[in-house]
C-alpha positions, 0 to 999 in steps of 0.5 A: 500500500502507498502511504497517503501522506504527501512528501513535498520536501522530496521535490528537490531530490527528484530533479537534477539540473544539468545546467546548459552552460554557455547556452544563449537561450535559457533552459527554464521550462514552465507548465501552464494549468489552463483551467476554465476559471483559473490559470496556474503556472509552474516553472523549473530553472537551473538552481530553482526547484519546481515551484508555482509562479506568483503573480503581481499580487503575490498569489499562486493562481490567477483568474483566467480573464482578459479585458480591454478598456480605452486601449488598455489591456488587463489580465486577472484580478484587474480584468475582473474589476473592469468586468464589473463596470463593463462586462462586455469588455471582459472575456473569461471561461473561454476554455469551453469555447475552444474548437467549437462551432457556433451551433454547438450546445456548449456555445448556446449554454455560454450565451445563456450564462453571459448574455451581454457578449456579442458572439458571431460565427467566423465566416470561413471556419464557422467557429466562435468570434467575439465582436468587441466593437465595430472594427475589432473581433477576436477569435477564441484562439486569439484571446487564449493566446494572449492569456498564455503569453501573459502566463509566460510573462509571469514566469519570465518575471518570476525567474528573470530568464527567457522561457519558450518551452512549456507543457499545457494541461487540457481536459482529458475529454478534449477531442482532436479539434479542441487539442489542435485549437489549443496548439494553435493558440500556443503558436500565436502566443509564441510558445513551443509546446512540448506536449499537451497533457490531460489534467487527470494524468498531470494530477496522477503524475504529481501524486506518484512522483513523490512516492516512487519508493512505494511503487512496486511491481504490484499494481496499485489502483487509485480513483481521482475525482476532480470537480473543477469550475466547468467539468467533473472528471473521474479517473482510475489509474494504476501505479506499478513499476515496468521494465524498459530498454533505453540505449541497450540498458534495461531500466525499472521505473514507475509508470502510471496508466489511465485505466478508466475515465468518466466525465461530465462536461457541464457539471462543476462549480460554475453551474452552481454559481450560476444557479446561486446568481439567478436565485439572488436576482430572483430575490431582488426582483421580488422586493421590487425596489426598482421597476427595472429587471436586474436580469436585463442589466449586464452590470448588475448581472456581473455584480451578482455573479461576483457575489454568488462566487463569494457566497458559494465559498463562504457557505462551504465553511458556514451554515448561513451567510449574509449576502449584500451588494451596494448599488446593485441596480438604480443605486439600490442596495441588496441584502439577503440571508442565504443558508447552506440548505437553500444553496443545496436545494438549488443544486439538487439536480446537479448533486444527482449527477455527481456519481455518474462519472465514477460509474462510467470510469469503473465501466470503462476500466472493467473494474468494481469499486472494491478493486480501488485502493484509494479515492482521492478528491481534487478540484475546488468544487470538491470542497463543497460539503454536499459533494464530499458527503455524496462521494463518501457514500459512494466510497464507503471509506474516508476520502483522500485529501492528501494532495493540493487540489489547486496546484497538483496539475500544474506541478505534475505538468512541470515535472513532465516538461522537465522530462521532455525538455532539454537541460534537465534530467529527471528520474523517469516516470512513465505516463500512459494516457487513454484514448477517449474518442476512438479513431477509425479509418473508412475507405471504399473498395470495389467488390465483385458481386455474384452476378459478375457486376461490381459495387462499392463497399465501405470498409471500416478499420479501427485504428485507436480503440477506446481506452488505448494508451498513447503515445503510440504509432500504428501502420495500416496497410491498404492491399487492394488499391492500385490507383490514386484513392482517398479515405476518411479518418473518423471517430469510431464507436462512441456508444459509451458516450451519452447523447448529450455528450455526443452533441457537445463533443461534436464528434463528426468526421475528423479528416479526409485524406487524398493519396496521389502518386499511386498509379505512377508508382505501380506502373513504374515498379511493375515494369521492373518486375516488382510485386506490390505488397500494399500501401502503408499509412503511418499514423501517430498519436503523439504525447499531446493526444493529437492524431497525425498521418506522418507518411504514405508509402507504396511497398513492393518486393522484387527479386535481385541477384546477390553474391553467396559463397559456394564450396570449391569443387577441387578440395584438398585431402584435408578438406575432404577429411574435414567434410567427412567429419562434418557429415559424421557429426563433427564441428560443422557450425564452427567451420562454417563460421570460420569460412564465412568470416574469410569469405566475408573479408574477401567480399568486403575487399572486393567491394572496396576495390569496386568502390574505388574503381567505379566512382561514377553511377551506372546506368542500370543495375545489370551493368553494375553486375557485369562490372563486378564480375569483371573485377572478380575475374581480373583479381583471380587472374592477378593471383594466378600470375603472381604464383600464389599457391594458396587454395581458395576456400570458396567462390562467389555465385549469384543467387536471387533474393527478395528485397523490399522497395518503398516509394513515398506517396503524396497526400493531401489532408483536409480537416472536416470537423473544424477547418484549420487556420490557414497560413494567412489567417495565422499571420493576420492573427499574429500581426493583430496580437503584435500590434496590441503588444506594441501599443501596450509597450508604447502606453507603458513607456508613455505612462512612465515618461509622464509620471517622471515629468510629473514627479520632477515638477512636484519635486522642483516646486517643493525643493525651491522653498527649502533654505538650501535651495534658496541659498543656492539660487537667485530670485530670477532662477527660482521664478523661471523654474516656478513659471515653467513648472506651472506651465508644464503642470497645466499642459500635462492635463490639457494638451499633453494629456495623450502625447508620445513618450518622446514629448514628455521626455523633451519637456523634462529635459527643458526643465532639468536644464534650469533646475539641475544646476541648482541641485548640483550646487546644493549637493556640492555645498552639503558634501564639501565639508566632509570631502575637505576633511577627508583630504586634510586627513589624507595629507596629515597621514601622508606627512607623517609617513614621509617623516618616519621614512626620513628618520628610519634606521639604515636597515629600513631605508627602503626609498630613495631621496627622489621618491621621498622628495616627490611625495613631500612636494605633492603634499605641499602642493596639495595643501597650497591648492586647497588653501587657495580654493577655500579662499576663493570659495569663501569669497563668492556667493552660494548661488555662484558656480563653486570654485572648490568642487567635489570632483577636484577634491576627489582627483587630489585624493586619488593622486595622494593615494596612488603615491602612498600605495606605491611607496608601501608596496615598494617597502613590502617588496624590499623588506621581503627581499632583504629577509630572504637574502639574510636567510640564505646567508645564514643557511650558507654559514651553517653549511660551511660550519658543518663542512669544516667540522666534518673535515676536522673529524676526518683528519683526526681519524686519519692520524689515529689510523697511522699511529696504529699502523706504526706500532706493528708492521703488517703486509700490504694486503692487510693494510689495504683490507684495513683501509677498505674496512674503514671506508666501508664503515664510513659509507657502505655504498662506496669502497674504491675511493677513500674521499668518496664518503666525504663527497656524499656527505657534502651532497647530503648537507647541501640537500639539507641546506636547500630544503632549509632555504625552500622553507625560508623562501616559503616563510618570506612569501608568507610574509609578503602575503601577510600585511601584518608580518610585512609591515614596515616599521618606520 
């Protein structure tokens, strides 16, 4: 059993960042959980773990809303605020309209819920477009693209890196056209979609990736019940480890597989909120405070919608609450006590539909609820007590609430993004989603009737059945077509869906495929004697759940002559014996392998010669075969002429072999559900969005320039009344500045209310020419005393340094007289310059241009600092050098003393030896032996030269002294590094 607690702290260990160093493009990747009501964004970046992005209000989720007002575009909370006053200018809950035609029941329901929108049909595609004004319309893809771009901007602001790659979540019941529409919106937003991921699969991945150690080969089944704003989804998944081969290695990794799915496309928190809104509107109309109907006022409906959403959340935690709206309609306020029982009574019909997705999921998985190990609830609407009570009754045990209901999908999707993207390495966790809408292929075939006539028969072949896992590739073969033909890609058996869902999903034909080039391919290959083996269609259901026809190809088989080895007719006696042994059961397999290796080598060499001799292409394959035969004959003749006695172990012969020949065909795909946006339409939409972005950037620049000008005017007007600024300016100067400030202040709110940013910048430049000199003089006056004091302190310290250098003992005389005099002269000149400038500064008014400037003082400080640093560094280096020389002299003296002592000892030993020999005369051999014995005692390694022992001793002493000097050198270097040890005492 998997432990139900969530270990969020394990997230850091799951993700290993590889950090693509030096890459011009960032490796930051994000996920976007694009829901009907909320947008959640998660990112992963080098050095940043998987985390949720905060918006500008520091919130972890952002309302999926977009509004336009007076040329200004806003998102999120700001858009909802605009939508209260101007409901038709605010666009939200757009996910339900993606990929829908104007006559879809979901579109009709949207119009009923939000009657203030002006919705039209696209004249070319038949999809939904919003009429914003007389000149502007927006498609659903364009509006969603702007929200996706806003999500990208949030992620880039959060990570301070560029982002392009992403994974976007979509409901699992999205069909082909809805998924393609989301990919189109992402393209318009400038995003590279690594994959579309179903929300249920993302939640399941997020749950499992923190519990890797608890997953084993035994399947563990969990039911996730997700009730969001617009829909409800029940998913049964299985967790277990699987073995996969990657680059020749077998790995065991966890895998989550979707086994069953049930959903209700219109059951969610939004429908409950709409019923509560209509209930409040009904109660207000019953009071009859105004003769107008509140349901006919878009602004009043927007206020009721907002209050209903707040009331729904409060009643989830409280039994009753007071609902109140100020100025709901005709300046009339509204107050009403609403209890939880009343709310549940409004949604009785909806609560009856809560169990249906669970039943559908169990049926599709062919399971009983007793086979489920855990029941986990997800989604904001599952917080409603009545929902939990119903689910508790169905499950019969405690519901699992150990997952973040709001962020699970975003976190699971960003883990998937890190796995698919470049620059990151994550622990493998396989995800297998399930096909909700089965795909089949329909085509026509000519059949012969019993009476000899022919008729057309429609043949259906299943491609991806309901519940098949994807990503997956399949190949379908058409065996009876010899000429150009066409076929349809349709949805298959949808008997598992209700009639209402069939209308909502608009499950019609997907596409029509026209295959051309078949006739010419067959004629070409039949002339060459090839046998047709059918036409293959390569289908791919990718990670996004989008079906693609990647290639159409015609397959043929033809017989060609290839070289094979055959036994030599003339065999030696040993070969015959070997053959007889093979017949009697000897090592036949081994000998054939050896012969095969030699023949292969010979064949390879022949091919290399042929490749070298025949660089040009042959006109046909028969000529090529003749050339190969000629080359082999020439080689055999050369071998005979050279007198080679080696017997050939085998010869070549040509044998027929069947080979497969493939030829790619042309195909034209036409989508029948909803036409794809043409290249011209995509380009026009991109230009429209870019124009909006450019206008927004220009507006932000204009607002920033205007704010800078206004702030500068207020700052100037305020400071001109301060004492410091009055002293630093004349009456005429202040009057001119005040007059210009007054003029610009009036101009900003009159003629300059809506001008370009460059105009504001030019006005600011004109005003700053008058005011900046005064600000600079004030700055000079305020900071001059501190700067003068710093220069004075510097001169005093420098003078003290020079005096101590002059009075230093001879061993610490590190500077020349020229250096000391140069430093002294610099101090004297600086002192005289400062006195003159101070006298000039005191003689003039504060409003005049300063004579003693901070910049001049800084230059004098810099000159003194450079000279002092030069002298200090020279003293350090000189002291270190002298210390090193003293250490070397000391080491040399010690070495000489040791050598003198050793020589003296050697002389004493020699005298002692002569005295002993003088007392008793011995043969020369004995004397020689004695000397050799003495040498051996002094140095066992050397016996031939009596002085050799002293040479070795000297080298040993020299080595020791060298070691001592190296130690002293290291000490000197340490002294050079350490400022304290190398401090010069002057």
